[in-house]
N, CA, C and O atoms as a Tinker XYZ file with bonds, in Angstrom:
   436  protein
     1  N     91.652000  154.937000  152.253000    73     2
     2  CA    91.027000  153.851000  152.957000    64     1     3
     3  C     90.861000  152.634000  152.048000    63     2     4     5
     4  O     91.071000  151.500000  152.479000    81     3
     5  N     90.485000  152.867000  150.800000    73     3     6
     6  CA    90.306000  151.749000  149.868000    64     5     7
     7  C     91.623000  151.033000  149.614000    63     6     8     9
     8  O     91.670000  149.806000  149.536000    81     7
     9  N     92.694000  151.814000  149.486000    73     7    10
    10  CA    94.004000  151.201000  149.260000    64     9    11
    11  C     94.408000  150.322000  150.433000    63    10    12    13
    12  O     94.923000  149.220000  150.242000    81    11
    13  N     94.178000  150.801000  151.625000    73    11    14
    14  CA    94.525000  150.023000  152.816000    64    13    15
    15  C     93.720000  148.736000  152.866000    63    14    16    17
    16  O     94.267000  147.680000  153.186000    81    15
    17  N     92.442000  148.801000  152.557000    73    15    18
    18  CA    91.592000  147.626000  152.559000    64    17    19
    19  C     92.016000  146.652000  151.466000    63    18    20    21
    20  O     92.077000  145.446000  151.705000    81    19
    21  N     92.308000  147.156000  150.280000    73    19    22
    22  CA    92.761000  146.321000  149.179000    64    21    23
    23  C     94.086000  145.646000  149.525000    63    22    24    25
    24  O     94.270000  144.461000  149.244000    81    23
    25  N     94.997000  146.381000  150.125000    73    23    26
    26  CA    96.286000  145.811000  150.530000    64    25    27
    27  C     96.097000  144.702000  151.554000    63    26    28    29
    28  O     96.758000  143.666000  151.485000    81    27
    29  N     95.199000  144.920000  152.499000    73    27    30
    30  CA    94.920000  143.916000  153.520000    64    29    31
    31  C     94.338000  142.651000  152.901000    63    30    32    33
    32  O     94.740000  141.544000  153.259000    81    31
    33  N     93.403000  142.804000  151.985000    73    31    34
    34  CA    92.789000  141.652000  151.323000    64    33    35
    35  C     93.830000  140.873000  150.523000    63    34    36    37
    36  O     93.875000  139.644000  150.590000    81    35
    37  N     94.658000  141.577000  149.775000    73    35    38
    38  CA    95.695000  140.903000  148.988000    64    37    39
    39  C     96.706000  140.193000  149.880000    63    38    40    41
    40  O     97.176000  139.110000  149.532000    81    39
    41  N     97.040000  140.768000  150.998000    73    39    42
    42  CA    97.979000  140.141000  151.922000    64    41    43
    43  C     97.391000  138.872000  152.518000    63    42    44    45
    44  O     98.116000  137.905000  152.754000    81    43
    45  N     96.093000  138.861000  152.762000    73    43    46
    46  CA    95.447000  137.694000  153.347000    64    45    47
    47  C     95.322000  136.564000  152.338000    63    46    48    49
    48  O     95.390000  135.392000  152.708000    81    47
    49  N     95.142000  136.902000  151.084000    73    47    50
    50  CA    95.008000  135.888000  150.042000    64    49    51
    51  C     96.339000  135.171000  149.832000    63    50    52    53
    52  O     96.376000  133.950000  149.687000    81    51
    53  N     97.406000  135.920000  149.817000    73    51    54
    54  CA    98.715000  135.338000  149.603000    64    53    55
    55  C     98.966000  135.059000  148.134000    63    54    56    57
    56  O     98.051000  135.094000  147.311000    81    55
    57  N    100.186000  134.788000  147.832000    73    55    58
    58  CA   100.591000  134.476000  146.474000    64    57    59
    59  C    100.919000  132.993000  146.411000    63    58    60    61
    60  O    101.708000  132.516000  147.227000    81    59
    61  N    100.348000  132.248000  145.477000    73    59    62
    62  CA   100.649000  130.826000  145.402000    64    61    63
    63  C    102.128000  130.589000  145.093000    63    62    64    65
    64  O    102.766000  131.373000  144.390000    81    63
    65  N    102.653000  129.496000  145.634000    73    63    66
    66  CA   104.060000  129.169000  145.421000    64    65    67
    67  C    104.300000  128.817000  143.951000    63    66    68    69
    68  O    103.483000  128.147000  143.318000    81    67
    69  N    105.399000  129.266000  143.439000    73    67    70
    70  CA   105.758000  128.960000  142.069000    64    69    71
    71  C    106.471000  127.624000  142.011000    63    70    72    73
    72  O    107.244000  127.283000  142.907000    81    71
    73  N    106.214000  126.874000  140.964000    73    71    74
    74  CA   106.873000  125.588000  140.794000    64    73    75
    75  C    108.335000  125.817000  140.431000    63    74    76    77
    76  O    108.675000  126.717000  139.664000    81    75
    77  N    109.180000  124.984000  141.000000    73    75    78
    78  CA   110.606000  125.055000  140.707000    64    77    79
    79  C    111.106000  123.642000  140.443000    63    78    80    81
    80  O    110.434000  122.667000  140.778000    81    79
    81  N    112.282000  123.535000  139.846000    73    79    82
    82  CA   112.870000  122.231000  139.555000    64    81    83
    83  C    113.901000  121.850000  140.602000    63    82    84    85
    84  O    114.601000  122.699000  141.154000    81    83
    85  N    113.974000  120.561000  140.860000    73    83    86
    86  CA   114.969000  119.995000  141.764000    64    85    87
    87  C    115.504000  118.726000  141.110000    63    86    88    89
    88  O    114.725000  117.880000  140.672000    81    87
    89  N    116.825000  118.587000  141.040000    73    87    90
    90  CA   117.439000  117.415000  140.422000    64    89    91
    91  C    117.925000  116.474000  141.522000    63    90    92    93
    92  O    118.771000  116.847000  142.335000    81    91
    93  N    117.387000  115.256000  141.545000    73    91    94
    94  CA   117.779000  114.261000  142.546000    64    93    95
    95  C    119.250000  113.888000  142.339000    63    94    96    97
    96  O    119.640000  113.472000  141.248000    81    95
    97  N    120.061000  114.037000  143.385000    73    95    98
    98  CA   121.487000  113.721000  143.271000    64    97    99
    99  C    121.894000  112.568000  144.180000    63    98   100   101
   100  O    122.975000  112.004000  144.012000    81    99
   101  N    121.042000  112.207000  145.143000    73    99   102
   102  CA   121.327000  111.112000  146.079000    64   101   103
   103  C    119.989000  110.531000  146.500000    63   102   104   105
   104  O    119.170000  111.220000  147.109000    81   103
   105  N    119.766000  109.263000  146.175000    73   103   106
   106  CA   118.490000  108.617000  146.483000    64   105   107
   107  C    118.772000  107.330000  147.240000    63   106   108   109
   108  O    119.639000  106.548000  146.848000    81   107
   109  N    118.033000  107.110000  148.333000    73   107   110
   110  CA   118.175000  105.875000  149.101000    64   109   111
   111  C    116.791000  105.289000  149.372000    63   110   112   113
   112  O    116.123000  105.689000  150.326000    81   111
   113  N    116.354000  104.332000  148.528000    73   111   114
   114  CA   115.040000  103.730000  148.725000    64   113   115
   115  C    114.905000  102.963000  150.038000    63   114   116   117
   116  O    113.788000  102.745000  150.509000    81   115
   117  N    116.026000  102.548000  150.638000    73   115   118
   118  CA   115.958000  101.777000  151.883000    64   117   119
   119  C    115.346000  102.579000  153.027000    63   118   120   121
   120  O    114.799000  102.000000  153.966000    81   119
   121  N    115.434000  103.905000  152.958000    73   119   122
   122  CA   114.869000  104.751000  154.017000    64   121   123
   123  C    113.921000  105.800000  153.459000    63   122   124   125
   124  O    113.488000  106.698000  154.181000    81   123
   125  N    113.594000  105.686000  152.156000    73   123   126
   126  CA   112.642000  106.572000  151.486000    64   125   127
   127  C    113.068000  108.041000  151.533000    63   126   128   129
   128  O    112.237000  108.928000  151.726000    81   127
   129  N    114.367000  108.291000  151.356000    73   127   130
   130  CA   114.910000  109.654000  151.394000    64   129   131
   131  C    115.677000  109.972000  150.116000    63   130   132   133
   132  O    116.206000  109.081000  149.451000    81   131
   133  N    115.727000  111.264000  149.789000    73   131   134
   134  CA   116.590000  111.700000  148.697000    64   133   135
   135  C    117.022000  113.139000  148.915000    63   134   136   137
   136  O    116.368000  113.914000  149.613000    81   135
   137  N    118.157000  113.472000  148.289000    73   135   138
   138  CA   118.701000  114.827000  148.313000    64   137   139
   139  C    118.613000  115.357000  146.885000    63   138   140   141
   140  O    118.915000  114.643000  145.929000    81   139
   141  N    118.200000  116.606000  146.750000    73   139   142
   142  CA   118.053000  117.205000  145.423000    64   141   143
   143  C    118.767000  118.547000  145.362000    63   142   144   145
   144  O    118.796000  119.308000  146.329000    81   143
   145  N    119.342000  118.812000  144.193000    73   143   146
   146  CA   119.989000  120.097000  143.907000    64   145   147
   147  C    118.904000  121.072000  143.471000    63   146   148   149
   148  O    118.214000  120.847000  142.476000    81   147
   149  N    118.763000  122.152000  144.221000    73   147   150
   150  CA   117.744000  123.150000  143.926000    64   149   151
   151  C    118.303000  124.331000  143.151000    63   150   152   153
   152  O    117.585000  125.292000  142.877000    81   151
   153  N    119.578000  124.267000  142.798000    73   151   154
   154  CA   120.212000  125.382000  142.099000    64   153   155
   155  C    120.621000  126.457000  143.081000    63   154   156   157
   156  O    119.926000  127.465000  143.211000    81   155
   157  N    121.713000  126.273000  143.767000    73   155   158
   158  CA   122.174000  127.235000  144.758000    64   157   159
   159  C    122.071000  126.712000  146.174000    63   158   160   161
   160  O    122.763000  127.199000  147.068000    81   159
   161  N    121.217000  125.728000  146.390000    73   159   162
   162  CA   121.120000  125.048000  147.679000    64   161   163
   163  C    120.599000  123.638000  147.433000    63   162   164   165
   164  O    120.270000  123.273000  146.304000    81   163
   165  N    120.530000  122.857000  148.495000    73   163   166
   166  CA   120.118000  121.470000  148.381000    64   165   167
   167  C    118.987000  121.205000  149.359000    63   166   168   169
   168  O    118.899000  121.839000  150.411000    81   167
   169  N    118.124000  120.263000  149.003000    73   167   170
   170  CA   117.015000  119.898000  149.866000    64   169   171
   171  C    117.072000  118.426000  150.209000    63   170   172   173
   172  O    117.466000  117.601000  149.385000    81   171
   173  N    116.674000  118.098000  151.432000    73   171   174
   174  CA   116.578000  116.709000  151.889000    64   173   175
   175  C    115.098000  116.381000  152.029000    63   174   176   177
   176  O    114.365000  117.078000  152.731000    81   175
   177  N    114.660000  115.316000  151.359000    73   175   178
   178  CA   113.243000  114.961000  151.299000    64   177   179
   179  C    113.028000  113.520000  151.736000    63   178   180   181
   180  O    113.892000  112.664000  151.546000    81   179
   181  N    111.876000  113.265000  152.318000    73   179   182
   182  CA   111.417000  111.907000  152.546000    64   181   183
   183  C    110.094000  111.773000  151.809000    63   182   184   185
   184  O    109.218000  112.627000  151.949000    81   183
   185  N    109.940000  110.709000  151.024000    73   183   186
   186  CA   108.715000  110.597000  150.248000    64   185   187
   187  C    107.743000  109.659000  150.943000    63   186   188   189
   188  O    108.136000  108.672000  151.565000    81   187
   189  N    106.474000  109.991000  150.823000    73   187   190
   190  CA   105.396000  109.249000  151.477000    64   189   191
   191  C    104.616000  108.388000  150.494000    63   190   192   193
   192  O    104.048000  107.367000  150.881000    81   191
   193  N    104.582000  108.786000  149.234000    73   191   194
   194  CA   103.884000  107.986000  148.231000    64   193   195
   195  C    104.552000  108.179000  146.882000    63   194   196   197
   196  O    105.264000  109.157000  146.654000    81   195
   197  N    104.308000  107.226000  145.993000    73   195   198
   198  CA   104.899000  107.284000  144.660000    64   197   199
   199  C    106.173000  106.465000  144.575000    63   198   200   201
   200  O    106.705000  106.003000  145.585000    81   199
   201  N    106.646000  106.298000  143.364000    73   199   202
   202  CA   107.877000  105.547000  143.111000    64   201   203
   203  C    109.094000  106.379000  143.489000    63   202   204   205
   204  O    109.068000  107.604000  143.368000    81   203
   205  N    110.165000  105.723000  143.947000    73   203   206
   206  CA   111.366000  106.496000  144.281000    64   205   207
   207  C    111.961000  107.133000  143.027000    63   206   208   209
   208  O    111.964000  106.519000  141.960000    81   207
   209  N    112.458000  108.349000  143.151000    73   207   210
   210  CA   113.160000  108.945000  142.010000    64   209   211
   211  C    114.509000  108.253000  141.823000    63   210   212   213
   212  O    115.001000  107.586000  142.733000    81   211
   213  N    115.089000  108.410000  140.673000    73   211   214
   214  CA   116.435000  107.909000  140.393000    64   213   215
   215  C    117.408000  109.077000  140.429000    63   214   216   217
   216  O    117.009000  110.231000  140.271000    81   215
   217  N    118.685000  108.775000  140.637000    73   215   218
   218  CA   119.695000  109.826000  140.547000    64   217   219
   219  C    119.580000  110.486000  139.181000    63   218   220   221
   220  O    119.549000  109.800000  138.159000    81   219
   221  N    119.517000  111.806000  139.157000    73   219   222
   222  CA   119.421000  112.557000  137.910000    64   221   223
   223  C    118.007000  112.933000  137.517000    63   222   224   225
   224  O    117.832000  113.767000  136.629000    81   223
   225  N    116.984000  112.351000  138.144000    73   223   226
   226  CA   115.598000  112.716000  137.824000    64   225   227
   227  C    115.336000  114.166000  138.212000    63   226   228   229
   228  O    115.838000  114.652000  139.225000    81   227
   229  N    114.547000  114.843000  137.397000    73   227   230
   230  CA   114.177000  116.232000  137.671000    64   229   231
   231  C    112.750000  116.238000  138.217000    63   230   232   233
   232  O    111.813000  115.766000  137.574000    81   231
   233  N    112.618000  116.784000  139.419000    73   231   234
   234  CA   111.329000  116.884000  140.085000    64   233   235
   235  C    110.870000  118.342000  140.016000    63   234   236   237
   236  O    111.686000  119.260000  140.101000    81   235
   237  N    109.555000  118.549000  139.860000    73   235   238
   238  CA   109.025000  119.903000  139.776000    64   237   239
   239  C    107.867000  120.067000  140.758000    63   238   240   241
   240  O    107.031000  119.178000  140.919000    81   239
   241  N    107.845000  121.221000  141.401000    73   239   242
   242  CA   106.779000  121.543000  142.349000    64   241   243
   243  C    107.279000  122.573000  143.342000    63   242   244   245
   244  O    108.272000  123.256000  143.092000    81   243
   245  N    106.601000  122.683000  144.453000    73   243   246
   246  CA   106.993000  123.618000  145.503000    64   245   247
   247  C    108.097000  122.960000  146.336000    63   246   248   249
   248  O    107.830000  122.426000  147.413000    81   247
   249  N    109.329000  122.999000  145.838000    73   247   250
   250  CA   110.437000  122.221000  146.399000    64   249   251
   251  C    110.907000  122.700000  147.767000    63   250   252   253
   252  O    111.705000  122.021000  148.412000    81   251
   253  N    110.432000  123.848000  148.221000    73   251   254
   254  CA   110.796000  124.333000  149.552000    64   253   255
   255  C    109.572000  124.505000  150.436000    63   254   256   257
   256  O    109.644000  125.162000  151.474000    81   255
   257  N    108.449000  123.921000  150.035000    73   255   258
   258  CA   107.194000  124.084000  150.768000    64   257   259
   259  C    107.186000  123.365000  152.102000    63   258   260   261
   260  O    108.009000  122.486000  152.356000    81   259
   261  N    106.251000  123.749000  152.947000    73   259   262
   262  CA   106.094000  123.121000  154.257000    64   261   263
   263  C    105.016000  122.053000  154.200000    63   262   264   265
   264  O    104.093000  122.139000  153.390000    81   263
   265  N    105.130000  121.048000  155.055000    73   263   266
   266  CA   104.137000  119.979000  155.112000    64   265   267
   267  C    104.277000  119.041000  153.929000    63   266   268   269
   268  O    105.339000  118.962000  153.313000    81   267
   269  N    103.204000  118.330000  153.613000    73   267   270
   270  CA   103.213000  117.426000  152.462000    64   269   271
   271  C    103.194000  118.232000  151.174000    63   270   272   273
   272  O    102.376000  119.136000  151.008000    81   271
   273  N    104.096000  117.899000  150.268000    73   271   274
   274  CA   104.233000  118.616000  149.002000    64   273   275
   275  C    104.183000  117.592000  147.871000    63   274   276   277
   276  O    104.783000  116.522000  147.974000    81   275
   277  N    103.483000  117.910000  146.812000    73   275   278
   278  CA   103.406000  117.045000  145.640000    64   277   279
   279  C    104.460000  117.485000  144.626000    63   278   280   281
   280  O    104.447000  118.628000  144.170000    81   279
   281  N    105.379000  116.572000  144.272000    73   279   282
   282  CA   106.391000  116.845000  143.253000    64   281   283
   283  C    106.137000  115.938000  142.059000    63   282   284   285
   284  O    105.878000  114.746000  142.223000    81   283
   285  N    106.212000  116.498000  140.866000    73   283   286
   286  CA   106.033000  115.741000  139.628000    64   285   287
   287  C    107.405000  115.388000  139.089000    63   286   288   289
   288  O    108.273000  116.252000  138.969000    81   287
   289  N    107.601000  114.112000  138.762000    73   287   290
   290  CA   108.862000  113.656000  138.187000    64   289   291
   291  C    108.812000  113.918000  136.687000    63   290   292   293
   292  O    108.147000  113.192000  135.949000    81   291
   293  N    109.513000  114.955000  136.238000    73   291   294
   294  CA   109.513000  115.335000  134.826000    64   293   295
   295  C    110.304000  114.361000  133.968000    63   294   296   297
   296  O    110.125000  114.326000  132.750000    81   295
   297  N    111.174000  113.571000  134.582000    73   295   298
   298  CA   112.009000  112.644000  133.827000    64   297   299
   299  C    111.258000  111.365000  133.487000    63   298   300   301
   300  O    111.300000  110.907000  132.345000    81   299
   301  N    110.576000  110.786000  134.463000    73   299   302
   302  CA   109.913000  109.497000  134.263000    64   301   303
   303  C    108.401000  109.576000  134.271000    63   302   304   305
   304  O    107.731000  108.583000  133.990000    81   303
   305  N    107.849000  110.740000  134.589000    73   303   306
   306  CA   106.406000  110.850000  134.750000    64   305   307
   307  C    106.026000  110.445000  136.169000    63   306   308   309
   308  O    106.887000  110.035000  136.948000    81   307
   309  N    104.780000  110.552000  136.500000    73   307   310
   310  CA   104.347000  110.207000  137.850000    64   309   311
   311  C    104.610000  111.337000  138.821000    63   310   312   313
   312  O    105.102000  112.403000  138.449000    81   311
   313  N    104.272000  111.083000  140.074000    73   311   314
   314  CA   104.480000  112.102000  141.095000    64   313   315
   315  C    104.784000  111.455000  142.431000    63   314   316   317
   316  O    104.553000  110.262000  142.628000    81   315
   317  N    105.297000  112.244000  143.331000    73   315   318
   318  CA   105.632000  111.814000  144.682000    64   317   319
   319  C    105.062000  112.813000  145.669000    63   318   320   321
   320  O    105.108000  114.021000  145.436000    81   319
   321  N    104.531000  112.317000  146.759000    73   319   322
   322  CA   104.183000  113.173000  147.877000    64   321   323
   323  C    105.369000  113.115000  148.827000    63   322   324   325
   324  O    105.751000  112.038000  149.286000    81   323
   325  N    105.948000  114.265000  149.121000    73   323   326
   326  CA   107.171000  114.312000  149.921000    64   325   327
   327  C    107.009000  115.307000  151.069000    63   326   328   329
   328  O    106.095000  116.132000  151.085000    81   327
   329  N    107.920000  115.200000  152.017000    73   327   330
   330  CA   108.052000  116.184000  153.082000    64   329   331
   331  C    109.451000  116.763000  152.971000    63   330   332   333
   332  O    110.432000  116.020000  152.927000    81   331
   333  N    109.549000  118.080000  152.924000    73   331   334
   334  CA   110.847000  118.748000  152.911000    64   333   335
   335  C    111.376000  118.710000  154.343000    63   334   336   337
   336  O    110.804000  119.330000  155.240000    81   335
   337  N    112.467000  117.979000  154.550000    73   335   338
   338  CA   113.010000  117.813000  155.900000    64   337   339
   339  C    114.025000  118.893000  156.251000    63   338   340   341
   340  O    114.072000  119.362000  157.388000    81   339
   341  N    114.844000  119.292000  155.262000    73   339   342
   342  CA   115.893000  120.281000  155.544000    64   341   343
   343  C    116.383000  120.899000  154.243000    63   342   344   345
   344  O    116.258000  120.308000  153.170000    81   343
   345  N    116.941000  122.093000  154.356000    73   343   346
   346  CA   117.601000  122.781000  153.255000    64   345   347
   347  C    119.000000  123.148000  153.723000    63   346   348   349
   348  O    119.200000  123.477000  154.893000    81   347
   349  N    119.982000  123.092000  152.806000    73   347   350
   350  CA   121.365000  123.367000  153.184000    64   349   351
   351  C    122.133000  123.878000  151.966000    63   350   352   353
   352  O    121.780000  123.564000  150.829000    81   351
   353  N    123.175000  124.659000  152.205000    73   351   354
   354  CA   124.003000  125.099000  151.077000    64   353   355
   355  C    124.894000  123.974000  150.534000    63   354   356   357
   356  O    125.453000  124.116000  149.447000    81   355
   357  N    125.040000  122.851000  151.273000    73   355   358
   358  CA   125.870000  121.738000  150.797000    64   357   359
   359  C    125.099000  120.427000  150.869000    63   358   360   361
   360  O    124.324000  120.206000  151.800000    81   359
   361  N    125.311000  119.563000  149.891000    73   359   362
   362  CA   124.683000  118.244000  149.892000    64   361   363
   363  C    125.324000  117.338000  150.935000    63   362   364   365
   364  O    124.643000  116.511000  151.542000    81   363
   365  N    126.619000  117.489000  151.145000    73   363   366
   366  CA   127.365000  116.643000  152.076000    64   365   367
   367  C    126.736000  116.647000  153.466000    63   366   368   369
   368  O    126.584000  115.593000  154.083000    81   367
   369  N    126.375000  117.813000  153.953000    73   367   370
   370  CA   125.797000  117.901000  155.297000    64   369   371
   371  C    124.447000  117.190000  155.368000    63   370   372   373
   372  O    124.122000  116.597000  156.397000    81   371
   373  N    123.665000  117.238000  154.309000    73   371   374
   374  CA   122.366000  116.568000  154.306000    64   373   375
   375  C    122.520000  115.051000  154.247000    63   374   376   377
   376  O    121.816000  114.324000  154.948000    81   375
   377  N    123.437000  114.579000  153.414000    73   375   378
   378  CA   123.658000  113.134000  153.295000    64   377   379
   379  C    124.127000  112.563000  154.623000    63   378   380   381
   380  O    123.659000  111.506000  155.046000    81   379
   381  N    125.044000  113.249000  155.277000    73   379   382
   382  CA   125.580000  112.742000  156.533000    64   381   383
   383  C    124.671000  113.015000  157.721000    63   382   384   385
   384  O    124.973000  112.598000  158.839000    81   383
   385  N    123.574000  113.702000  157.494000    73   383   386
   386  CA   122.557000  113.886000  158.529000    64   385   387
   387  C    121.342000  112.999000  158.274000    63   386   388   389
   388  O    120.348000  113.078000  158.996000    81   387
   389  N    121.425000  112.157000  157.249000    73   387   390
   390  CA   120.304000  111.273000  156.932000    64   389   391
   391  C    120.128000  110.242000  158.044000    63   390   392   393
   392  O    121.055000  110.003000  158.817000    81   391
   393  N    118.949000  109.630000  158.131000    73   391   394
   394  CA   118.704000  108.643000  159.185000    64   393   395
   395  C    119.720000  107.496000  159.148000    63   394   396   397
   396  O    120.229000  107.144000  158.084000    81   395
   397  N    120.003000  106.927000  160.301000    73   395   398
   398  CA   121.001000  105.853000  160.407000    64   397   399
   399  C    120.605000  104.610000  159.620000    63   398   400   401
   400  O    121.472000  103.820000  159.245000    81   399
   401  N    119.305000  104.420000  159.360000    73   399   402
   402  CA   118.882000  103.234000  158.615000    64   401   403
   403  C    119.015000  103.398000  157.102000    63   402   404   405
   404  O    118.678000  102.476000  156.360000    81   403
   405  N    119.494000  104.540000  156.631000    73   403   406
   406  CA   119.751000  104.735000  155.204000    64   405   407
   407  C    121.029000  103.980000  154.830000    63   406   408   409
   408  O    122.130000  104.386000  155.202000    81   407
   409  N    120.871000  102.884000  154.096000    73   407   410
   410  CA   122.018000  102.035000  153.761000    64   409   411
   411  C    123.046000  102.752000  152.907000    63   410   412   413
   412  O    124.246000  102.526000  153.065000    81   411
   413  N    122.596000  103.613000  152.006000    73   411   414
   414  CA   123.529000  104.298000  151.114000    64   413   415
   415  C    124.411000  105.288000  151.861000    63   414   416   417
   416  O    125.504000  105.613000  151.398000    81   415
   417  N    123.951000  105.769000  153.008000    73   415   418
   418  CA   124.734000  106.721000  153.805000    64   417   419
   419  C    126.106000  106.139000  154.161000    63   418   420   421
   420  O    127.099000  106.864000  154.229000    81   419
   421  N    126.145000  104.860000  154.380000    73   419   422
   422  CA   127.378000  104.210000  154.848000    64   421   423
   423  C    128.260000  103.747000  153.698000    63   422   424   425
   424  O    129.336000  103.199000  153.938000    81   423
   425  N    127.835000  103.954000  152.453000    73   423   426
   426  CA   128.618000  103.559000  151.291000    64   425   427
   427  C    129.548000  104.656000  150.812000    63   426   428   429
   428  O    130.250000  104.472000  149.818000    81   427
   429  N    129.569000  105.785000  151.487000    73   427   430
   430  CA   130.389000  106.916000  151.026000    64   429   431
   431  C    129.605000  107.728000  150.034000    63   430   432   433
   432  O    128.374000  107.697000  150.023000    81   431
   433  N    130.309000  108.448000  149.207000    73   431   434
   434  CA   129.765000  109.341000  148.166000    64   433   435
   435  C    128.982000  110.443000  148.773000    63   434   436
   436  O    128.449000  111.290000  148.056000    81   435
């Protein structure tokens, strides 16, 4: 009985998300979006606060979290509050699914 109760309590508490790194590979400040390499997959983010990352910046935090997520820019310092919009095995699909007002989307690459 104690084991069952302990298991239930631990399941309810949950395990905090581990911080992971994401390298920005496509950034478009015109629409506040960026794509990052997560190592095996890619993430599409829209940032709500903070300075835009640059191509090549390494961001750290809960890179696959739901809702508003705080990412720390390990390259330049500072942080960004972002929303994870999508995850994909390819960056190409995320870039070409970016909002139509993203100016960089129409430049190729």
